[in-house]
PASEBA-1860 file (N, C-alpha, C; in nm, 3 decimals):
! residues 215
1> MDILVTGD> 10.906/-3.528/15.224/10.763/-3.536/15.100/10.648/-3.481/15.183 ~ 10.531/-3.438/15.072/10.429/-3.360/15.124/10.361/-3.469/15.087 ~ 10.243/-3.497/15.197/10.132/-3.599/15.180/10.027/-3.568/15.220 ~ 9.899/-3.526/15.124/9.809/-3.537/15.108/9.742/-3.606/15.122 ~ 9.659/-3.640/15.252/9.559/-3.761/15.268/9.409/-3.705/15.344 ~ 9.360/-3.758/15.232/9.182/-3.744/15.224/9.091/-3.858/15.277 ~ 9.029/-3.832/15.324/8.926/-3.964/15.331/8.839/-3.952/15.476 ~ 8.719/-3.999/15.526/8.666/-4.023/15.616/8.735/-3.997/15.748
9> AQRWEAFR> 8.708/-3.944/15.847/8.775/-3.941/15.987/8.818/-4.079/16.041 ~ 8.714/-4.187/16.017/8.765/-4.325/16.100/8.894/-4.380/16.060 ~ 8.916/-4.361/15.917/9.001/-4.384/15.855/9.120/-4.320/15.875 ~ 9.141/-4.190/15.883/9.216/-4.098/15.908/9.278/-4.158/16.033 ~ 9.205/-4.164/16.114/9.226/-4.182/16.287/9.352/-4.326/16.283 ~ 9.285/-4.430/16.195/9.353/-4.536/16.160/9.517/-4.522/16.106 ~ 9.447/-4.426/15.969/9.598/-4.426/15.938/9.677/-4.324/16.005 ~ 9.653/-4.264/16.068/9.773/-4.130/16.197/9.825/-4.249/16.270
17> ADRNTEGH> 9.715/-4.317/16.338/9.781/-4.436/16.454/9.823/-4.574/16.363 ~ 9.828/-4.598/16.280/9.891/-4.749/16.206/10.026/-4.754/16.147 ~ 10.007/-4.608/16.043/10.100/-4.592/15.939/10.221/-4.500/15.961 ~ 10.311/-4.496/15.966/10.452/-4.465/15.973/10.457/-4.354/15.895 ~ 10.461/-4.222/15.904/10.513/-4.095/15.840/10.580/-4.006/15.831 ~ 10.677/-4.073/15.996/10.800/-3.993/16.023/10.875/-3.952/15.898 ~ 10.909/-3.783/15.946/10.986/-3.732/15.836/10.942/-3.692/15.679 ~ 10.798/-3.694/15.726/10.720/-3.671/15.611/10.594/-3.548/15.668
25> NVTWEPEL> 10.567/-3.435/15.562/10.482/-3.342/15.616/10.318/-3.407/15.556 ~ 10.258/-3.425/15.660/10.128/-3.487/15.620/10.029/-3.418/15.652 ~ 9.894/-3.383/15.547/9.812/-3.304/15.590/9.619/-3.371/15.573 ~ 9.575/-3.332/15.617/9.411/-3.416/15.632/9.318/-3.342/15.563 ~ 9.277/-3.354/15.453/9.175/-3.279/15.401/9.006/-3.387/15.405 ~ 8.873/-3.347/15.481/8.831/-3.486/15.504/8.786/-3.485/15.331 ~ 8.719/-3.379/15.254/8.683/-3.377/15.118/8.759/-3.298/15.000 ~ 8.820/-3.354/14.956/8.912/-3.307/14.851/8.818/-3.181/14.746
33> QLIRGEAD> 8.848/-3.076/14.749/8.815/-2.974/14.643/8.902/-2.918/14.535 ~ 9.017/-2.956/14.557/9.093/-2.943/14.521/9.269/-2.976/14.514 ~ 9.348/-2.963/14.433/9.481/-3.052/14.488/9.563/-2.940/14.492 ~ 9.614/-2.919/14.613/9.723/-2.842/14.629/9.822/-2.824/14.587 ~ 9.867/-2.741/14.503/10.021/-2.742/14.437/10.141/-2.838/14.492 ~ 10.190/-2.810/14.660/10.291/-2.898/14.704/10.262/-3.040/14.675 ~ 10.168/-3.057/14.704/10.154/-3.206/14.717/10.210/-3.294/14.652 ~ 10.353/-3.431/14.646/10.368/-3.521/14.634/10.311/-3.632/14.599
41> VIVDLSLD> 10.226/-3.685/14.724/10.170/-3.802/14.665/10.019/-3.760/14.772 ~ 9.911/-3.805/14.670/9.772/-3.826/14.759/9.757/-3.931/14.813 ~ 9.692/-3.984/14.941/9.638/-4.089/15.012/9.501/-4.109/15.007 ~ 9.460/-4.136/14.934/9.291/-4.083/14.909/9.192/-4.227/14.983 ~ 9.194/-4.236/15.102/9.141/-4.374/15.197/8.988/-4.391/15.173 ~ 8.926/-4.317/15.094/8.777/-4.334/15.040/8.723/-4.331/14.929 ~ 8.882/-4.344/14.843/8.781/-4.319/14.690/8.742/-4.396/14.624 ~ 8.671/-4.562/14.703/8.571/-4.601/14.601/8.471/-4.499/14.602
49> ERPENLML> 8.415/-4.492/14.761/8.304/-4.395/14.776/8.282/-4.255/14.718 ~ 8.410/-4.195/14.640/8.432/-4.046/14.567/8.481/-4.070/14.477 ~ 8.416/-4.157/14.369/8.490/-4.211/14.251/8.504/-4.024/14.154 ~ 8.408/-3.959/14.183/8.468/-3.771/14.134/8.599/-3.756/14.149 ~ 8.670/-3.783/14.275/8.805/-3.787/14.311/8.920/-3.781/14.160 ~ 8.840/-3.910/14.123/8.910/-3.953/13.970/8.956/-3.814/13.901 ~ 8.859/-3.763/13.849/8.849/-3.680/13.795/8.960/-3.529/13.805 ~ 8.993/-3.518/13.939/9.095/-3.434/13.993/9.208/-3.485/13.979
57> YAMKPEVS> 9.226/-3.636/14.033/9.378/-3.673/13.945/9.405/-3.699/13.864 ~ 9.290/-3.714/13.770/9.344/-3.701/13.601/9.424/-3.576/13.520 ~ 9.396/-3.437/13.612/9.421/-3.357/13.582/9.582/-3.312/13.625 ~ 9.615/-3.428/13.740/9.704/-3.369/13.812/9.810/-3.493/13.795 ~ 9.869/-3.537/13.682/9.934/-3.680/13.633/10.092/-3.673/13.711 ~ 10.110/-3.571/13.764/10.294/-3.567/13.827/10.264/-3.600/13.946 ~ 10.112/-3.636/14.031/10.120/-3.634/14.164/10.080/-3.787/14.145 ~ 10.126/-3.889/14.259/10.113/-4.011/14.262/10.032/-4.015/14.395
65> VLGCLVKT> 9.867/-4.093/14.277/9.752/-4.119/14.403/9.763/-4.282/14.457 ~ 9.762/-4.283/14.571/9.774/-4.419/14.671/9.603/-4.464/14.700 ~ 9.445/-4.439/14.587/9.371/-4.501/14.662/9.338/-4.575/14.685 ~ 9.195/-4.577/14.796/9.124/-4.706/14.824/9.016/-4.770/14.665 ~ 9.074/-4.816/14.598/8.976/-4.909/14.527/8.997/-5.056/14.489 ~ 8.887/-5.128/14.619/8.880/-5.211/14.645/8.705/-5.262/14.565 ~ 8.653/-5.194/14.538/8.535/-5.198/14.506/8.522/-5.135/14.362 ~ 8.592/-5.095/14.389/8.568/-4.988/14.203/8.676/-5.090/14.082
73> SPSVWEQY> 8.597/-5.157/13.971/8.615/-5.187/13.864/8.753/-5.136/13.811 ~ 8.891/-5.206/13.797/9.013/-5.158/13.723/8.966/-5.093/13.584 ~ 8.876/-5.135/13.536/8.854/-5.075/13.409/8.822/-4.928/13.431 ~ 8.783/-4.880/13.529/8.746/-4.710/13.542/8.883/-4.630/13.549 ~ 8.953/-4.700/13.601/9.106/-4.594/13.618/9.248/-4.660/13.539 ~ 9.236/-4.772/13.515/9.327/-4.843/13.420/9.372/-4.765/13.297 ~ 9.344/-4.637/13.286/9.425/-4.545/13.231/9.501/-4.469/13.256 ~ 9.523/-4.433/13.401/9.596/-4.365/13.505/9.731/-4.432/13.542
81> AHIYAVNW> 9.820/-4.394/13.517/9.966/-4.438/13.512/9.997/-4.432/13.644 ~ 9.916/-4.289/13.710/9.978/-4.255/13.825/9.922/-4.291/13.941 ~ 9.757/-4.340/13.919/9.698/-4.403/14.035/9.730/-4.551/14.081 ~ 9.712/-4.587/14.207/9.756/-4.731/14.238/9.634/-4.742/14.306 ~ 9.601/-4.877/14.314/9.521/-4.955/14.428/9.555/-4.973/14.549 ~ 9.479/-4.924/14.631/9.532/-4.995/14.777/9.437/-5.047/14.894 ~ 9.443/-5.128/14.971/9.343/-5.166/15.029/9.325/-5.125/15.158 ~ 9.289/-4.999/15.160/9.265/-4.865/15.258/9.118/-4.904/15.336
89> LPGFIGMS> 9.068/-5.038/15.299/8.962/-5.027/15.394/8.947/-5.051/15.576 ~ 8.866/-5.034/15.639/8.877/-5.005/15.746/8.960/-5.164/15.808 ~ 9.042/-5.218/15.898/9.077/-5.302/15.968/9.204/-5.380/15.881 ~ 9.253/-5.299/15.738/9.362/-5.334/15.692/9.477/-5.185/15.676 ~ 9.403/-5.078/15.749/9.507/-4.957/15.709/9.656/-5.012/15.752 ~ 9.630/-5.068/15.887/9.818/-5.134/15.923/9.833/-5.191/15.867 ~ 9.796/-5.285/15.786/9.828/-5.448/15.758/9.979/-5.378/15.687 ~ 10.062/-5.490/15.716/10.211/-5.489/15.666/10.218/-5.653/15.628
97> PLETALSA> 10.269/-5.662/15.484/10.284/-5.602/15.410/10.137/-5.498/15.361 ~ 10.175/-5.376/15.291/10.023/-5.293/15.211/10.032/-5.369/15.093 ~ 9.847/-5.384/15.078/9.823/-5.478/14.920/9.798/-5.353/14.860 ~ 9.812/-5.365/14.738/9.846/-5.305/14.600/9.844/-5.338/14.497 ~ 9.778/-5.296/14.379/9.776/-5.312/14.221/9.822/-5.195/14.137 ~ 9.822/-5.208/14.028/9.875/-5.098/13.942/9.752/-5.109/13.819 ~ 9.736/-5.003/13.794/9.675/-4.990/13.664/9.723/-5.052/13.522 ~ 9.663/-5.040/13.412/9.694/-5.143/13.314/9.829/-5.022/13.278
105> AGEASKLE> 9.810/-4.923/13.276/9.949/-4.796/13.237/10.047/-4.817/13.369 ~ 10.017/-4.840/13.461/10.101/-4.823/13.571/10.241/-4.901/13.547 ~ 10.327/-4.848/13.644/10.499/-4.882/13.638/10.514/-4.912/13.702 ~ 10.538/-5.008/13.749/10.592/-5.114/13.887/10.708/-5.080/13.966 ~ 10.837/-4.982/13.865/10.925/-4.894/13.946/10.887/-4.780/13.962 ~ 10.810/-4.713/13.964/10.770/-4.541/14.043/10.670/-4.596/14.137 ~ 10.630/-4.715/14.141/10.537/-4.782/14.262/10.646/-4.835/14.341 ~ 10.752/-4.876/14.300/10.860/-4.952/14.440/10.914/-4.789/14.492
113> ALMKELNW> 10.944/-4.761/14.406/11.042/-4.559/14.405/10.946/-4.540/14.565 ~ 10.795/-4.509/14.495/10.747/-4.444/14.635/10.737/-4.464/14.751 ~ 10.712/-4.652/14.771/10.736/-4.696/14.859/10.857/-4.707/14.948 ~ 10.927/-4.700/14.867/11.069/-4.712/14.939/11.110/-4.568/15.009 ~ 11.042/-4.476/14.925/11.094/-4.375/15.007/10.973/-4.342/15.110 ~ 10.865/-4.363/15.134/10.733/-4.392/15.211/10.800/-4.496/15.350 ~ 10.941/-4.588/15.315/10.955/-4.720/15.406/10.801/-4.790/15.444 ~ 10.753/-4.828/15.369/10.629/-4.900/15.373/10.651/-5.032/15.306
121> RYETVKAA> 10.609/-5.121/15.345/10.635/-5.253/15.331/10.463/-5.278/15.250 ~ 10.469/-5.345/15.126/10.420/-5.397/15.024/10.401/-5.507/14.898 ~ 10.268/-5.602/14.896/10.296/-5.635/14.806/10.215/-5.594/14.692 ~ 10.263/-5.620/14.563/10.126/-5.601/14.451/10.082/-5.733/14.418 ~ 9.935/-5.704/14.377/9.810/-5.805/14.319/9.786/-5.745/14.200 ~ 9.757/-5.850/14.126/9.659/-5.819/13.978/9.557/-5.720/14.030 ~ 9.572/-5.628/13.969/9.390/-5.555/13.974/9.282/-5.599/13.944 ~ 9.274/-5.605/14.020/9.094/-5.681/14.066/8.957/-5.646/14.137
129> TGLVTPRV> 8.863/-5.629/14.077/8.761/-5.573/14.238/8.757/-5.626/14.311 ~ 8.749/-5.608/14.400/8.791/-5.654/14.554/8.929/-5.687/14.611 ~ 9.026/-5.667/14.532/9.185/-5.707/14.522/9.200/-5.911/14.587 ~ 9.220/-5.886/14.653/9.278/-6.058/14.707/9.207/-6.057/14.827 ~ 9.269/-6.002/14.937/9.232/-5.981/15.095/9.119/-5.972/15.119 ~ 9.118/-5.800/15.073/8.914/-5.792/15.078/8.846/-5.924/15.044 ~ 8.828/-5.928/14.939/8.776/-6.038/14.859/8.776/-6.169/14.937 ~ 8.896/-6.211/14.958/8.893/-6.347/15.018/8.827/-6.326/15.176
137> ICMIVNEA> 8.855/-6.237/15.274/8.802/-6.244/15.409/8.637/-6.194/15.366 ~ 8.623/-6.113/15.306/8.481/-6.089/15.282/8.386/-6.221/15.207 ~ 8.446/-6.285/15.180/8.361/-6.408/15.137/8.357/-6.503/15.244 ~ 8.468/-6.505/15.325/8.430/-6.577/15.485/8.370/-6.543/15.555 ~ 8.324/-6.401/15.517/8.258/-6.358/15.623/8.103/-6.370/15.574 ~ 8.118/-6.404/15.416/7.971/-6.424/15.403/7.911/-6.530/15.409 ~ 8.043/-6.639/15.438/7.970/-6.815/15.465/7.932/-6.809/15.599 ~ 8.006/-6.730/15.676/7.976/-6.741/15.842/7.846/-6.687/15.843
145> YFTAAEGA> 7.747/-6.582/15.804/7.617/-6.521/15.785/7.543/-6.628/15.711 ~ 7.609/-6.695/15.613/7.488/-6.829/15.613/7.458/-6.950/15.701 ~ 7.591/-6.951/15.777/7.576/-7.066/15.903/7.484/-6.999/15.991 ~ 7.503/-6.869/16.047/7.455/-6.838/16.115/7.274/-6.829/16.052 ~ 7.272/-6.814/15.968/7.115/-6.802/15.924/7.024/-6.898/15.960 ~ 7.131/-7.031/15.935/7.105/-7.182/15.977/7.061/-7.234/16.080 ~ 7.111/-7.166/16.175/7.122/-7.178/16.336/7.162/-7.235/16.343 ~ 7.261/-7.330/16.315/7.316/-7.387/16.340/7.470/-7.395/16.494
153> ASREDIDI> 7.533/-7.264/16.477/7.557/-7.205/16.579/7.576/-7.069/16.604 ~ 7.610/-7.013/16.708/7.630/-6.869/16.720/7.704/-6.803/16.655 ~ 7.711/-6.671/16.627/7.787/-6.573/16.588/7.906/-6.590/16.691 ~ 7.916/-6.621/16.782/8.059/-6.607/16.893/8.126/-6.739/16.891 ~ 8.027/-6.892/16.851/8.105/-6.995/16.864/8.122/-7.019/16.729 ~ 8.068/-6.966/16.626/8.173/-6.933/16.454/8.297/-6.870/16.505 ~ 8.282/-6.752/16.557/8.443/-6.683/16.580/8.475/-6.817/16.641 ~ 8.459/-6.823/16.786/8.593/-6.912/16.808/8.629/-7.037/16.774
161> SMKLGTNY> 8.516/-7.064/16.668/8.555/-7.271/16.621/8.635/-7.151/16.518 ~ 8.640/-7.065/16.434/8.722/-7.048/16.328/8.892/-7.026/16.364 ~ 8.874/-6.948/16.469/8.984/-6.915/16.552/9.098/-7.058/16.571 ~ 9.006/-7.108/16.675/9.068/-7.249/16.701/9.093/-7.353/16.607 ~ 9.014/-7.368/16.499/9.037/-7.470/16.416/9.095/-7.439/16.297 ~ 9.093/-7.329/16.263/9.191/-7.257/16.125/9.330/-7.158/16.198 ~ 9.319/-7.132/16.316/9.442/-7.059/16.358/9.404/-6.879/16.317 ~ 9.266/-6.865/16.252/9.258/-6.717/16.206/9.297/-6.641/16.335
169> PSGPFEWS> 9.330/-6.483/16.327/9.341/-6.409/16.454/9.230/-6.360/16.459 ~ 9.122/-6.332/16.399/8.984/-6.328/16.392/8.892/-6.382/16.349 ~ 8.771/-6.399/16.431/8.685/-6.485/16.339/8.610/-6.396/16.266 ~ 8.517/-6.454/16.137/8.472/-6.371/16.064/8.355/-6.279/16.104 ~ 8.244/-6.287/16.259/8.150/-6.165/16.282/8.289/-6.082/16.306 ~ 8.411/-6.113/16.387/8.460/-5.998/16.446/8.548/-5.891/16.319 ~ 8.540/-5.986/16.209/8.605/-5.891/16.119/8.525/-5.867/16.055 ~ 8.417/-5.834/16.034/8.264/-5.760/15.983/8.279/-5.672/16.068
177> KKIGIRNV> 8.295/-5.671/16.219/8.253/-5.516/16.271/8.395/-5.462/16.252 ~ 8.555/-5.536/16.247/8.646/-5.423/16.188/8.587/-5.311/16.026 ~ 8.534/-5.429/15.958/8.562/-5.417/15.836/8.422/-5.324/15.838 ~ 8.304/-5.342/15.886/8.257/-5.262/15.836/8.108/-5.299/15.763 ~ 7.997/-5.380/15.812/7.883/-5.438/15.700/7.902/-5.397/15.626 ~ 7.846/-5.252/15.587/7.896/-5.156/15.458/7.967/-5.233/15.370 ~ 8.106/-5.245/15.406/8.209/-5.234/15.309/8.229/-5.383/15.290 ~ 8.175/-5.465/15.404/8.179/-5.639/15.313/8.095/-5.649/15.257
185> YEVLQAVF> 7.968/-5.572/15.260/7.808/-5.619/15.169/7.872/-5.515/14.982 ~ 7.914/-5.450/15.040/7.972/-5.356/14.908/8.077/-5.421/14.800 ~ 8.184/-5.524/14.873/8.348/-5.576/14.818/8.196/-5.666/14.765 ~ 8.169/-5.811/14.825/8.088/-5.880/14.775/8.018/-5.853/14.660 ~ 7.908/-5.757/14.697/7.875/-5.720/14.559/7.905/-5.658/14.436 ~ 8.005/-5.575/14.467/8.103/-5.540/14.333/8.188/-5.661/14.276 ~ 8.213/-5.744/14.305/8.272/-5.826/14.293/8.186/-5.967/14.245 ~ 8.090/-5.980/14.287/7.980/-6.071/14.222/7.916/-5.990/14.067
193> QETGNERY> 7.885/-5.862/14.112/7.852/-5.776/13.988/7.961/-5.817/13.847 ~ 8.104/-5.799/13.897/8.185/-5.811/13.808/8.222/-5.936/13.746 ~ 8.171/-6.077/13.851/8.208/-6.162/13.795/8.116/-6.254/13.755 ~ 7.997/-6.242/13.821/7.904/-6.336/13.825/7.901/-6.450/13.878 ~ 8.006/-6.455/13.932/8.028/-6.596/14.047/7.941/-6.608/14.171 ~ 7.814/-6.695/14.181/7.749/-6.685/14.271/7.828/-6.746/14.454 ~ 7.932/-6.749/14.453/7.987/-6.739/14.606/7.974/-6.634/14.614 ~ 8.009/-6.530/14.551/7.972/-6.400/14.614/7.856/-6.364/14.641
201> RPAPLLRE> 7.779/-6.377/14.571/7.628/-6.352/14.581/7.612/-6.282/14.756 ~ 7.600/-6.167/14.831/7.579/-6.151/14.941/7.449/-6.272/15.017 ~ 7.510/-6.286/15.114/7.403/-6.370/15.198/7.263/-6.311/15.253 ~ 7.144/-6.375/15.247/7.014/-6.293/15.280/7.005/-6.190/15.396 ~ 7.111/-6.290/15.500/7.117/-6.213/15.646/7.203/-6.048/15.646 ~ 7.297/-6.122/15.563/7.397/-6.022/15.516/7.284/-5.898/15.489 ~ 7.306/-5.947/15.380/7.180/-5.832/15.296/7.090/-5.724/15.417 ~ 7.007/-5.808/15.461/6.930/-5.775/15.561/6.988/-5.661/15.651
209> EYEALPQ> 7.106/-5.641/15.714/7.195/-5.579/15.790/7.230/-5.478/15.690 ~ 7.258/-5.502/15.607/7.320/-5.424/15.522/7.187/-5.273/15.514 ~ 7.126/-5.345/15.474/6.970/-5.248/15.430/6.960/-5.160/15.525 ~ 6.939/-5.207/15.631/6.873/-5.167/15.763/7.018/-5.053/15.826 ~ 7.107/-5.033/15.748/7.217/-4.957/15.800/7.167/-4.820/15.748 ~ 7.178/-4.689/15.864/7.119/-4.552/15.820/7.202/-4.513/15.685 ~ 7.095/-4.506/15.576/7.187/-4.451/15.479/7.260/-4.313/15.471
END
């Protein structure tokens, strides 16, 4: 199978290290200009940040697309049967099973056949902004920011207590470093805008750190 991977260099390096593509021909293009005819499947690691790529994919319905559509509302891509949402956020790229979602027009059997050929374990969740795992973990990170802002505990103590008390593999601030402050904030903001649920409104301290990031 010919796999065309596109997206930022950090995610590409994680993909190369953590995703088994043995037996397949893999090519990486940082920014997708056009879809080469020989690609059987496209892995778009940064589709949330490059929604213009959807227009290219719409013109190639015969090419399956596994795109990072965590921060993008399903209403934007629900008409594309060949585009599947995947949690390709930093920190999750090597996760097994891989978290995926079907569009309203998607067929589970086609995704199953694709994953079988790739030999990747996966689970399909309901298509929703934030998917499931990113939404839950980013909400936990958000609560940790509220706690830190209150001065009740240091970030290090919060991480330690969460790992000891809940047996989490990483504390919330450790997760925020793996995922990236920008992604944590933008996932929460996207879910908040989609649902209006106050539990997803980013904490003021998290917003401060996000706004301090280089644009």
